[in-house]
Structures are given as C-alpha cells and as structure tokens.
C-alpha positions in Angstrom: 0.0 0.2 -0.2 1.3 3.5 -1.2 1.6 6.4 1.2 -1.3 8.4 -0.6 -3.5 5.2 0.1 -2.4 4.9 3.6 -2.9 8.9 4.0 -6.6 8.8 2.7 -7.0 5.4 4.6 -6.5 8.0 7.9 -8.9 11.3 6.8 -11.7 8.4 6.0 -10.9 7.4 9.3 -10.1 10.5 11.4 -13.4 12.0 9.2 -15.7 8.9 10.7 -14.3 10.1 14.1 -14.6 13.7 14.3 -17.6 14.7 11.1 -16.1 16.9 8.6 -15.1 20.4 9.7 -13.5 23.0 8.4 -10.3 23.7 9.8 -9.9 27.8 9.7 -6.5 29.6 9.8 -6.7 30.2 13.9 -7.4 26.1 14.0 -4.4 25.7 12.0 -2.2 28.8 14.1 -3.4 26.5 17.5 -2.8 22.9 15.8 0.9 23.9 14.7 1.7 25.6 18.3 0.4 22.7 20.5 1.4 19.2 18.2 3.8 18.5 15.7 3.0 16.9 12.3 3.4 12.9 12.2 6.5 13.3 9.6 8.3 15.7 11.6 7.6 14.0 14.7 9.0 10.1 13.1 12.0 12.0 11.8 13.0 13.4 15.1 12.6 9.6 16.5 14.2 7.2 13.5 10.7 6.1 12.7 8.9 5.0 9.5 5.4 7.3 9.1 4.2 4.4 7.1 4.4 2.1 9.7 2.8 4.2 12.7 0.1 4.9 9.8 -0.2 1.2 10.0 -0.5 1.1 14.1 -3.4 3.7 13.9 -5.0 2.1 11.3 -4.8 -1.5 13.2 -6.1 0.3 16.4 -2.7 -0.1 18.2 -1.5 3.7 17.8 -4.6 7.1 18.4 -5.4 8.6 15.2 -3.8 12.1 14.7 -5.5 15.1 16.7 -6.4 17.3 14.2 -6.0 17.1 10.3 -4.3 20.3 9.4 -5.6 22.6 6.7 -3.0 21.4 4.6 -3.8 17.7 5.3 -0.7 17.2 7.9 -1.8 14.6 10.2 -1.0 16.0 14.1 -0.3 14.9 16.7 1.0 15.1 20.3 4.8 15.1 20.6 4.6 12.3 23.3 2.3 10.1 20.7 5.1 7.0 21.3 5.5 7.6 25.0 3.1 5.0 26.1 4.0 2.6 24.0 7.5 2.9 25.3 6.5 3.4 28.8 4.7 0.2 28.3 7.2 -2.3 27.1 5.9 -1.3 23.2 3.0 -1.3 21.1 2.3 -5.1 21.3 1.8 -4.4 25.1 -0.1 -0.8 25.2 -3.7 -2.4 25.4 -3.0 -4.7 28.7 -1.3 -2.1 30.3 -3.3 0.8 29.4 -6.3 -1.1 30.3 -5.4 -2.6 33.7 -5.7 1.3 35.2 -9.4 0.7 35.5 -10.5 -1.8 37.9 -13.5 -2.5 36.0 -12.2 -4.0 33.0 -15.8 -2.2 31.1 -14.1 1.5 31.6 -10.9 0.2 30.8 -12.1 -0.9 27.5 -14.3 2.4 26.9 -11.1 4.7 27.7 -8.9 2.5 25.7 -11.4 3.3 22.6 -11.7 6.8 23.8 -8.0 7.2 23.4 -7.2 5.4 20.0 -10.0 8.0 18.8 -7.5 10.9 18.4 -10.2 12.9 20.5 -7.8 13.3 23.8 -6.8 16.7 23.0 -8.3 17.9 25.8 -4.9 16.9 27.6 -1.3 18.1 28.0 0.1 14.9 28.5 -2.8 11.4 27.9 -2.1 8.7 30.6 -4.0 6.9 32.3 -3.2 9.2 35.5 -3.9 12.4 33.4 -7.4 10.6 32.0 -8.6 9.8 35.6 -7.3 13.1 37.4 -9.5 14.9 35.5 -12.7 12.7 35.1 -12.2 13.1 38.7 -11.5 17.1 39.1 -14.5 17.4 36.3 -17.0 15.4 38.9 -15.9 17.2 41.8 -16.3 20.7 40.1 -20.1 19.9 38.7 -21.0 18.1 42.1 -19.5 21.1 43.9 -22.7 23.1 43.6 -24.9 20.6 45.3 -22.5 20.5 48.3 -24.0 22.1 52.0 -21.7 24.6 52.2 -21.9 26.1 48.5 -21.2 29.3 48.4 -19.1 29.9 51.8 -15.1 31.4 51.8 -14.1 27.6 52.3 -16.5 26.1 49.7 -15.2 29.2 47.2 -12.0 27.9 48.2 -11.9 23.8 47.0 -13.8 25.2 44.6 -11.4 27.2 43.3 -8.7 25.2 43.7 -10.0 22.5 41.8 -10.5 24.7 39.0 -6.7 26.0 38.9 -5.5 22.0 38.9 -7.6 21.4 35.6 -7.0 24.2 34.5 -3.0 23.2 34.7 -4.2 19.9 32.8 -6.2 21.3 30.1 -4.6 23.2 26.6 -6.5 26.3 25.5 -9.1 24.1 22.3 -9.9 25.7 19.4 -12.8 26.8 17.6 -12.6 23.4 15.8 -12.7 21.3 19.0 -16.5 22.8 19.7 -17.5 21.9 16.4 -16.3 17.7 16.4 -17.6 18.0 20.0 -20.9 19.3 19.4 -20.6 22.0 21.8 -18.5 23.8 24.4 -15.3 21.9 25.8 -14.7 20.6 29.3 -13.1 24.0 29.4 -15.9 26.2 28.9 -17.6 24.6 31.2 -15.6 23.4 34.3 -12.9 26.4 33.9 -13.9 29.5 31.9 -17.6 29.0 32.8 -16.8 28.4 36.8 -14.7 31.6 37.0 -17.2 33.7 35.6 -20.3 32.5 37.5 -18.2 32.1 41.3 -15.1 34.8 41.0 -12.8 34.5 43.5 -13.0 37.2 46.5 
C-alpha cells in the first residue's frame, strides 16, 4: 500500500470519528503551536511514518488529534511515550486498560484514547485521564455541597479549577464543532470562574 493510500485511509478514519468540519487559519495556528506533524515526529524518532499509520489504522496507536488544512496529520509530541512505557506497542492495550479496576471502563477509555480525541490534556496517560475525570466530576458536584457559596467552599472549588487549568490546553473553535458544543475548559474552568469569581 502506498503512502498516499495510507494517508487517505487516515483521513477517512479521522472524518468517521470527528465529522467533516473545516479548519480555519486560527485553528491551524493553534494546532501548529500545540502539536507536531506525524512526519516530523517520526523523523525525530527515527520511525517510518507509514509503519505508524498502519499501527493507527490497526487500532494500536491513536489517530491524529487534528488534520491541518494542508493535510498534515497533527499528533502529540509524546505520541510514542505510552507505548515505550508499556514495553512496546504490542503490550500497550493490556498495560493501558489495567489502570482501571473495571475492565469495561478500561476498554471504553482505550477506545477513547485510540480515537485521537484526547486533545483535552497536555499529556495523555491513564493517570491524567483519571485525574481529569475526578476533577470535572468534583467541579460539577460542588454546587450541590451543603456549604456552597461559603469562603471555604469557594477556595476548594478554585483549587479544583486551578488544577484542571494546568492539565488542559486552550482548545480551538474546531473542537467545539467536532464535540458538538462547549469543551470541558468552557464549562469547568472559564464558566465556573465567571459564575463563582474569587473573592
């Protein structure tokens, strides 16, 4: 299979997952600042880009996070780090899913990871995925706490929001199109800070 065929298959799989939304100049600039092209990352690591595309299509590595307007497959700089930590691509799925006590939850997170849509974290690992889930749940539940509105409650809430803020990038307009609405930064960080300002 030629490089063109593999690239086209990646494009088709990407659009199946994310829908077909245009990337604006602002989206392209954001993605270029936050991510690296697959070709560039493979050159840096001495890897064959087509071999990596085959791993993506075989559901053994995540799809690109974005396709830039020029067709570049944009991936996180640490794309290969988890597989290396797991002891190789062949061991990655078992290593990854073992971080969840519930095998069904582990499998669901593995599928989410493979989608390439974990663009909501600077670093995508089982630990950061779990921490983000914990923080967003705690922030969402905070309004129902008995001392909601008190000084101590406000301090606790902002500590959660500040921690999530360090973990999440800014997102771009394209993300709101593919996810069909506001991002977790919109709802759990910017929205909460606007609704419950610091004293």
